[in-house]
C-alpha positions in Angstrom: 4.9 59.0 45.9 1.8 56.9 46.7 1.0 53.5 48.4 1.6 50.3 46.5 3.9 52.0 44.0 4.8 50.3 40.9 8.3 51.7 41.0 10.8 49.9 43.3 11.8 51.6 46.6 15.3 52.0 47.9 16.6 53.3 51.3 19.9 54.8 51.4 21.5 55.9 54.7 23.9 58.8 54.4 22.5 59.3 51.0 22.7 63.1 51.0 26.5 63.6 50.5 29.6 62.2 49.5 29.4 58.7 48.0 25.9 58.4 49.3 24.7 61.3 47.1 26.2 59.5 44.2 24.2 56.5 44.9 21.1 58.4 45.5 21.4 60.0 42.2 22.0 56.7 40.4 18.9 55.0 41.9 16.8 58.1 41.2 17.8 58.0 37.6 17.1 54.3 37.4 13.6 55.0 38.5 13.5 54.2 42.1 11.6 55.8 45.0 14.5 56.9 47.0 14.5 57.4 50.8 17.4 59.1 52.2 18.1 58.5 55.9 20.6 61.1 57.4 21.0 63.5 60.3 20.7 66.7 58.2 18.6 67.6 55.3 21.0 69.0 52.6 18.1 69.6 50.1 18.5 66.3 48.4 14.7 66.1 47.7 14.7 69.5 45.8 18.1 68.5 44.0 17.1 65.0 42.9 13.3 65.5 42.4 10.0 64.6 43.9 10.8 60.7 43.9 13.4 61.4 46.5 12.4 61.9 50.1 14.6 62.8 53.1 14.0 61.1 56.5 15.7 62.5 59.6 17.8 59.5 60.8 20.4 58.8 63.3 22.0 55.7 62.0 23.5 54.7 65.3 19.9 54.1 66.7 18.0 51.1 66.0 14.6 52.7 66.2 15.6 55.3 63.6 16.2 52.4 61.1 12.8 50.9 62.0 11.2 54.2 61.4 13.0 54.8 58.2 11.8 51.5 56.9 8.2 52.3 58.1 8.3 55.6 56.3 9.2 54.0 53.1 6.7 51.1 53.3 3.9 53.4 54.4 4.4 55.6 51.4 5.2 53.2 48.7 3.9 49.9 49.9 7.2 48.2 49.4 11.0 47.9 50.2 13.3 46.4 47.4 16.7 47.5 48.4 18.3 48.9 51.7 21.7 50.3 51.4 23.9 50.9 54.5 26.0 53.5 53.3 26.4 55.9 56.3 29.8 55.9 57.9 32.9 57.8 58.7 36.7 57.6 58.5 39.1 58.2 61.3 42.9 57.5 62.0 44.6 57.2 65.3 47.7 55.1 66.3 47.0 52.3 68.7 48.4 54.4 71.7 46.0 57.3 71.1 42.8 55.1 70.8 40.4 55.6 73.6 36.7 54.5 74.4 35.2 57.7 72.8 37.0 57.1 69.5 36.3 53.4 69.5 32.7 53.9 70.4 32.1 56.6 67.7 33.3 54.5 64.9 31.7 51.3 66.0 28.4 52.9 66.6 28.5 54.6 63.3 30.2 52.1 60.9 29.2 48.8 62.5 26.2 49.0 64.6 24.4 51.1 62.0 24.7 48.2 59.6 23.5 45.7 62.0 20.4 47.8 62.7 19.8 48.6 59.1 20.1 44.9 58.0 17.7 43.9 61.0 15.1 46.6 60.2 15.2 45.8 56.4 15.1 42.0 56.8 12.0 42.2 59.0 10.1 43.5 56.1 11.8 42.2 52.9 10.5 39.6 50.7 11.9 37.2 48.0 13.7 39.2 45.3 14.8 42.0 47.6 18.3 43.1 48.3 20.7 44.7 51.1 23.9 46.3 50.0 26.5 47.3 52.6 29.0 50.0 51.5 32.2 48.8 53.1 35.7 49.8 52.1 39.0 48.4 50.7 40.0 48.9 54.2 37.7 46.0 55.0 40.3 43.7 53.1 43.6 45.0 54.2 44.9 47.0 57.0 47.0 50.4 56.9 48.8 52.4 59.4 47.0 54.3 62.2 43.7 52.7 60.8 43.0 49.9 63.3 39.6 50.9 64.4 38.2 51.8 61.0 39.6 48.7 59.3 38.1 46.6 62.2 34.6 48.2 61.4 34.9 47.4 57.7 36.2 44.0 58.2 33.2 43.4 60.3 30.9 44.9 57.6 32.2 42.4 55.1 31.6 39.5 57.8 28.0 40.7 58.4 27.6 40.7 54.5 28.7 37.1 54.2 26.9 35.7 57.1 23.6 37.4 56.4 23.7 36.1 52.8 23.7 32.7 54.2 21.0 33.4 56.7 18.7 35.4 54.4 19.4 33.5 51.3 16.7 30.9 51.8 14.2 33.7 52.0 15.3 34.9 48.5 17.0 38.0 49.9 20.4 38.8 48.6 23.1 40.5 50.6 26.2 42.0 49.1 28.9 44.6 50.0 30.8 47.2 47.9 34.4 48.0 48.8 35.4 51.4 47.2 38.9 52.6 47.6 39.6 56.5 48.1 36.6 58.4 46.5 37.4 62.2 46.7 34.6 63.7 48.6 34.6 66.8 51.0 34.2 64.4 53.9 37.1 62.1 53.0 39.3 65.1 52.3 38.5 66.6 55.7 39.3 63.2 57.5 42.6 62.6 55.5 43.7 66.0 56.8 43.4 65.0 60.4 46.4 64.7 62.7 47.2 61.0 62.1 45.7 60.5 58.9 47.9 59.7 55.8 46.8 63.0 53.9 47.8 65.4 56.8 49.7 68.3 55.2 48.0 67.7 51.8 45.0 65.4 51.3 44.6 66.0 47.6 48.4 65.4 47.0 48.1 62.2 49.0 45.2 60.9 46.9 47.1 61.8 43.6 50.2 60.1 44.7 48.1 57.0 45.9 46.5 57.0 42.4 49.7 57.0 40.6 51.2 54.4 42.7 48.3 51.9 43.0 45.5 52.3 40.5 45.7 49.9 37.5 43.6 52.2 35.4 45.6 55.3 36.4 42.6 56.8 38.1 40.3 56.3 41.2 36.6 55.6 41.2 33.8 58.3 41.2 30.9 58.2 43.6 28.6 57.7 40.5 30.5 54.5 39.7 29.8 53.1 43.2 26.3 54.0 42.7 26.0 52.4 39.3 27.5 49.2 40.8 25.0 49.3 43.5 22.2 49.7 41.0 23.4 46.6 39.1 23.7 44.5 42.2 20.1 45.4 43.1 18.8 44.5 39.7 17.6 41.1 38.4 20.8 41.0 36.3 22.7 40.1 39.5 20.2 37.6 40.8 22.8 34.9 41.3 25.2 37.3 43.2 25.1 37.2 47.0 27.4 37.1 49.9 30.1 39.0 47.8 32.3 42.0 48.9 33.0 43.6 45.4 36.0 46.1 45.0 35.2 49.3 43.2 38.7 50.4 43.1 40.1 50.8 39.6 42.4 47.8 40.1 44.2 48.9 43.3 43.7 45.5 44.8 43.0 42.8 42.1 41.4 39.7 43.3 
């Protein structure tokens, strides 16, 4: 990569595994300079090519987002897209929620989005875009999922508010709301004590698919990534403030 790159630059938090990796792959394929901010290097640069760089990032920390933006801008001279993808799932009934659980999900799923948007907006110019990876859980609640749903409802609120705030500067802000995307991280989370997949996460996902998906299947990480690439493009220049389901028809709206 070199300063003042002709190719657009995207930052993707948590872009080294799960849905985030799928997003990184799609942007790399679309010709972007890709900066992946995450806590551990899983070898994403060697896997996806020399246009992808890993930057050690703790998304819970505002300064780490500032440093991530600085890395991208210093190397390429531009920042076109910032994707707040990093997050985690967690289920607990209301009687089991404590400060540690609450703080962990809020710091990772909610504060990280605010810090990412703040850092990105400080540099972004007309024609750039912020994309927040939310969830269908940001539109409807589910059992034992109070805190996670609260963080994702909040992400949708952030998206809608910042679209109004940053719109006059020509910066678009949208969110994607995937339904269950089968990744190792989700399977682990679904297997926890109070999660709906305890006793058989893959079986839970399959039953959910059969009972809920209009297309008879659930989305892949690459389909979330392809939608993000579209939202970042000039073809979506009139789209902002939207929280778009990527759910194979689980929640038609």
